C-alpha positions in Angstrom: -54.7 83.5 112.1 -55.8 79.9 112.5 -54.8 78.2 115.9 -53.9 74.4 115.5 -56.8 72.8 117.6 -55.5 71.0 120.8 -57.1 67.7 119.5 -54.7 67.9 116.5 -51.7 68.4 118.8 -52.8 65.5 120.8 -52.9 63.1 118.0 -49.6 64.4 116.8 -47.6 63.7 119.9 -49.3 60.4 120.6 -48.2 59.2 117.2 -44.6 60.0 118.1 -44.9 58.4 121.5 -45.8 55.3 119.5 -42.6 55.4 117.6 -40.7 56.5 120.7 -41.9 53.4 122.4 -40.9 51.2 119.6 -37.3 53.0 119.4 -36.7 52.7 123.2 -36.5 56.6 123.6 -37.6 57.7 127.1 -38.2 61.3 125.8 -37.8 63.5 122.7 -36.9 67.3 123.0 -38.0 69.4 120.1 -36.2 72.6 119.3 -36.5 73.6 115.6 -39.0 75.9 114.5 -40.8 73.9 111.8 -41.0 70.8 114.5 -42.2 73.1 117.3 -44.9 74.6 115.0 -45.7 71.1 114.2 -46.3 69.9 117.7 -47.0 73.0 119.6 -48.7 75.4 117.1 -46.3 78.2 117.8 -42.5 78.8 117.5 -41.9 80.6 120.4 -38.2 80.1 121.9 -38.0 77.0 124.2 -38.0 73.4 124.6 -40.7 70.9 123.9 -40.2 67.8 126.1 -42.3 64.9 124.9 -42.2 61.9 127.4 -42.8 58.4 126.1 -45.8 58.3 128.2 -48.0 61.2 129.5 -48.5 64.8 128.3 -45.7 67.2 126.8 -44.1 69.9 128.7 -43.3 73.2 126.5 -40.9 75.1 128.4 -40.8 78.7 126.9 -38.2 81.3 127.4 -39.6 84.2 125.1 -42.7 84.9 124.9 -44.5 82.9 127.5 -47.8 84.6 127.3 -47.9 84.4 123.4 -47.0 80.8 123.7 -50.1 80.2 126.3 -52.2 81.9 123.8 -51.1 80.2 120.5 -50.4 76.7 121.9 -53.3 74.3 122.8 -50.8 72.0 125.2 -51.9 71.8 128.7 -48.3 72.3 130.3 -46.8 75.6 128.9 -44.4 76.8 131.5 -41.5 79.4 132.1 -38.1 78.6 131.3 -35.0 80.3 132.4 -31.9 78.2 131.2 -31.0 74.8 130.5 -30.2 73.9 134.1 -33.7 74.3 135.0 -34.9 71.6 132.7 -34.5 68.7 135.4 -36.5 70.6 138.0 -39.4 71.7 135.6 -39.7 67.8 134.7 -39.3 66.8 138.5 -42.5 69.4 139.0 -44.5 67.4 136.5 -43.7 64.2 138.0 -41.2 63.0 135.2 -37.7 61.1 136.0 -34.5 62.1 134.2 -34.8 60.3 130.9 -32.2 57.4 130.5 -32.6 58.1 126.5 -33.2 61.0 124.6 -34.0 61.7 121.1 -33.2 65.1 119.5 -33.3 66.7 116.1 -29.6 65.7 115.1 -30.0 66.5 111.6 -30.5 70.4 112.3 -29.4 70.8 116.0 -26.2 73.2 116.6 -23.4 70.9 118.0 -23.1 73.8 120.8 -26.6 73.4 121.5 -26.1 69.4 121.9 -23.2 69.6 123.9 -25.2 71.7 126.7 -28.0 69.3 126.7 -25.4 66.6 127.3 -24.1 68.5 130.4 -28.0 68.9 131.7 -28.4 65.1 131.2 -24.9 63.7 131.7 -26.0 60.1 132.3 -28.5 60.0 129.2 -27.7 58.3 125.8 -28.8 60.5 123.0 -30.1 59.6 119.6 -31.3 61.2 116.4 -35.1 61.6 116.7 -35.3 63.1 113.3 -36.5 60.1 111.2 -39.5 59.2 113.6 -40.2 63.0 113.7 -40.3 63.1 110.0 -42.5 59.8 109.7 -45.0 61.4 112.0 -45.1 64.5 109.9 -45.5 63.0 106.5 -48.9 61.6 107.2 -51.2 64.6 106.8 -54.4 64.8 108.8 -57.8 66.2 107.4 -57.0 69.3 109.3 -53.7 69.5 107.4 -55.0 68.6 103.7 -57.7 71.5 104.2 -54.7 73.9 104.9 -53.1 72.8 101.8 -56.1 73.0 99.7 -56.1 76.8 100.8 -52.6 77.0 99.9 -53.5 75.8 96.4 -56.3 78.2 96.0 -53.7 80.9 97.0 -51.3 79.8 94.4 -54.1 79.7 91.7 -54.8 83.4 92.1 -50.9 84.1 92.0 -51.1 82.0 88.6 -54.0 84.0 87.2 -52.1 87.3 88.0 -49.5 86.4 85.5 -52.0 87.0 82.6 -52.4 90.7 83.9 -49.1 91.8 84.6 -46.7 89.8 82.3 -45.4 92.2 79.5 -42.5 92.1 76.9 -39.4 94.2 78.6 -40.1 93.9 82.3 -37.6 92.0 84.5 -37.8 88.7 86.0 -37.9 90.6 89.3 -40.8 92.8 88.1 -42.7 89.7 87.6 -41.7 88.0 90.8 -42.7 91.2 92.7 -45.9 91.5 91.1 -47.0 87.9 92.0 -45.2 88.0 95.4 -47.4 91.0 96.2 -50.5 89.0 95.6 -49.2 86.2 97.6 -48.5 88.3 100.7 -51.9 89.8 100.3 -53.5 86.4 100.4 -51.7 85.6 103.4 -48.3 84.2 102.4 -45.8 84.3 105.2 -43.0 85.0 102.8 -40.7 82.5 104.1 -40.5 79.1 102.5 -39.2 76.6 105.3 -36.7 73.9 104.2 -35.1 71.6 106.4 -32.0 71.1 104.4 -28.9 72.8 106.1 -28.4 76.1 104.5 -31.8 75.6 102.5 -33.7 78.7 102.2 -36.4 79.9 99.6 -38.1 83.3 99.0 -41.7 82.4 97.7 -40.2 80.1 94.7 -38.5 80.7 91.4 -39.7 83.2 88.4 -37.3 83.4 85.4 -37.2 83.5 81.8 -35.4 82.0 78.9 -31.8 81.5 79.4 -32.0 82.3 83.1 -33.9 79.3 83.6 -31.0 76.9 82.5 -28.4 78.6 84.8 -27.6 75.9 87.6 -26.8 77.1 91.1 -26.2 75.9 94.7 -29.6 74.9 96.0 -30.8 71.4 95.5 -33.5 72.3 92.9 -33.5 71.5 89.1 -33.5 74.9 87.9 -31.6 77.9 89.4 -31.5 81.1 88.1 -29.1 84.2 88.6 -30.9 86.0 91.5 -30.1 89.4 92.5 -26.8 88.9 93.9 -24.1 86.3 94.7 -25.4 86.4 98.5 -28.5 84.8 97.2 -28.0 83.5 93.8 -31.0 81.9 92.9 -34.4 82.7 91.5 -35.6 86.0 89.7 -32.6 88.5 88.5 -32.8 91.6 86.3 -32.8 89.8 83.0 -35.6 91.2 80.7 -38.2 88.9 79.3 -38.4 88.7 75.8 -40.8 87.3 73.0 -40.7 83.9 72.4 -39.1 82.2 75.3 -40.5 80.5 78.2 -41.4 82.3 81.4 -41.3 79.8 84.4 -43.5 80.6 87.6 -42.5 77.9 90.1 -44.3 79.0 93.0 -45.0 77.9 96.5 -48.3 79.0 98.1 -48.6 78.9 101.9 -51.6 79.2 104.2 -50.9 79.3 108.0 -47.6 77.6 107.6 -48.5 74.7 105.2 -47.0 74.9 101.7 -47.9 73.5 98.1 -45.9 73.7 95.1 -46.9 74.5 91.4 -45.1 75.2 88.2 -46.5 76.7 85.2 -45.1 77.9 81.9 -45.9 81.3 80.0 -44.6 83.1 76.9 -45.3 86.0 74.9 -45.6 85.3 71.2 -44.9 81.5 70.7 -42.6 78.9 71.8 -40.4 76.5 69.4 -41.7 73.1 68.7 -38.6 71.9 70.8 -39.7 73.6 73.7 -43.5 72.4 73.0 -42.5 68.9 72.7 -40.5 69.1 75.9 -43.3 70.5 77.8 -45.7 67.8 76.6 -43.1 65.1 77.3 -43.0 66.4 80.9 -46.8 66.0 81.2 -46.3 62.4 79.9 -43.9 61.7 82.8 -46.3 63.2 85.2 -49.1 61.1 84.0 -46.7 57.7 84.6 -46.3 59.0 88.0 -50.1 59.2 88.5 -50.3 55.7 87.0 -47.9 54.0 89.3 -48.7 56.0 92.7 -52.4 54.2 93.5 -50.4 50.8 93.6 -48.3 52.4 96.6 -45.0 51.4 95.3 -41.5 52.4 97.0 -40.7 56.1 96.7 -37.6 54.9 94.5 -39.3 52.9 92.0 -41.6 56.0 91.3 -38.3 57.8 90.7 -36.7 55.0 88.4 -39.7 54.2 86.4 -40.2 58.0 85.6 -36.5 58.4 85.1 -36.4 55.7 82.7 -39.2 57.5 80.7 -37.3 60.5 80.5 -34.3 58.9 79.0 -36.6 57.0 76.7 -38.0 60.5 75.4 -34.3 61.6 74.9 -33.5 63.8 77.9 -30.9 61.8 79.7 -28.6 64.7 79.8 -31.1 67.4 80.5 -33.9 66.0 82.8 -34.2 67.6 86.0 -31.2 70.0 85.8 -28.3 70.7 83.2 -26.0 68.1 82.7 -23.6 67.9 85.6 -26.2 69.8 87.9 -28.8 67.4 87.6 -30.5 66.7 91.0 -31.4 63.2 91.9 -35.1 63.5 92.7 -38.3 64.2 90.8 -40.7 64.8 93.9 -40.7 66.0 97.4 -43.1 65.9 100.4 -44.7 69.1 101.5 -46.2 70.3 104.6 -44.5 72.7 107.1 -41.2 72.3 105.2 -40.9 71.9 101.2 -38.5 69.0 101.6 -40.6 66.6 103.9 -41.0 63.1 103.4 -41.9 61.2 100.9 -38.9 61.8 98.4 -39.4 60.7 94.9 -35.8 60.1 94.7 -33.0 57.9 94.0 -32.1 55.4 96.6 -35.6 55.4 98.7 -36.5 51.7 97.8 -37.3 50.7 101.3 -40.0 53.2 101.9 -43.6 53.0 100.1 -46.0 55.5 99.6 -49.1 55.5 102.1 -52.3 57.2 102.6 -52.2 60.5 103.7 -48.9 61.5 102.2 -48.6 65.0 100.4 -46.0 65.8 97.7 -45.2 67.8 94.9 -44.0 66.3 91.5 -41.9 68.5 89.1 -40.7 66.9 86.0 -38.6 69.5 84.2 -36.1 69.7 81.2 -33.6 72.2 80.2 -32.5 73.4 76.9 -29.0 75.0 77.4 -28.9 78.6 75.8 -32.7 78.7 75.2 -34.4 77.8 78.7 -36.5 75.2 80.4 -39.7 73.8 80.7 -41.7 71.6 82.8 -44.7 71.1 85.2 -45.3 71.0 89.2 -48.3 69.8 91.0 -48.9 68.9 94.7 -50.9 65.8 95.3 -51.9 63.6 98.1 -52.7 60.1 98.5 -55.9 58.5 100.0 -57.5 55.2 100.4 -59.3 55.7 97.5 -56.5 56.8 95.2 -54.3 59.9 94.3 -55.9 63.4 94.4 -54.3 66.7 93.0 -54.4 69.7 95.2 -53.2 72.6 92.8 -55.4 73.0 90.0 -54.4 75.9 87.6 -54.7 75.0 84.2 -51.7 72.9 82.7 -52.2 74.5 79.2 -49.1 76.4 77.9 -50.2 80.2 78.4 -49.1 82.0 75.4 -49.9 85.7 75.4 
């Protein structure tokens, strides 16, 4: 278990304070687990109060001793109820804030109403955009964690060759791979910021199940095991001559990478092979564009145009009617961080330090789906690839 260094936490909250000053915020209160982990190094229940100047105060309800052990911040204090917040702030020399930022994209309305009662004179604003901007630029420490996650997902990928066999279910294969990941330290949960967004390791499915759309904002869905969680691996048996998709999120000490590879027993049709080769061409086009640091939206539009030119207007990034409007997404503590290689992000440009997954995929209704996904990060000297498993179609 790695603890986030105190110097790393200080660097993060000071970056946030810079944005806060520019936005005219006196304070930001952090509550959501992913953001708590990013700014404190733990997810113990409580409030992280970050003033525009000075050191944060982490007010912990449960568990205080564990928070003090895991968190590198100086001020980790007990916290009984929300009405105690003003007195805790006063004890640390902080006046009541006139303007407060909170994570309004994820904060429950009931919680928000209670904070309004604690700070009746304050103006509340959404701090989510600046929190996400701070988190989107990865430090060297974070990149090392992503590299470790890439090592993990490569070990998962290599295990496919040992266990994939005709007649096993998608669930059988997923369980074998999840076992490897857990033994390698995967936390089991893939955090998503999106409302009702939840995922378990990733998606493993074969043949026609890969072409089944579902509710989650992903290009491929899968039947899943029940209608209560209708995505990912199901009970379909793997057959010869069909694509088997292993779309897996590696996770090391809370940090995620995303990788997709294609396997088959026997052979794949020429149409499937061409589709896979064409997805590699779209990935190559992205890699040509990124070093110029264009807008996120421009990369999306250029790669979408290439997909259309290659003949996949109705099947790129999902079934017709269920297609998603992105090809890539940021990665870190959550799997849907900035940047988004997506429609509409025309005023946000790539910057050094950004890490993202790029996943061009194409669906063949009644047959299956193919595609590629890798995780990359942008440096001052160019684009680097974090995930490294062989991109060759693996035919067993």
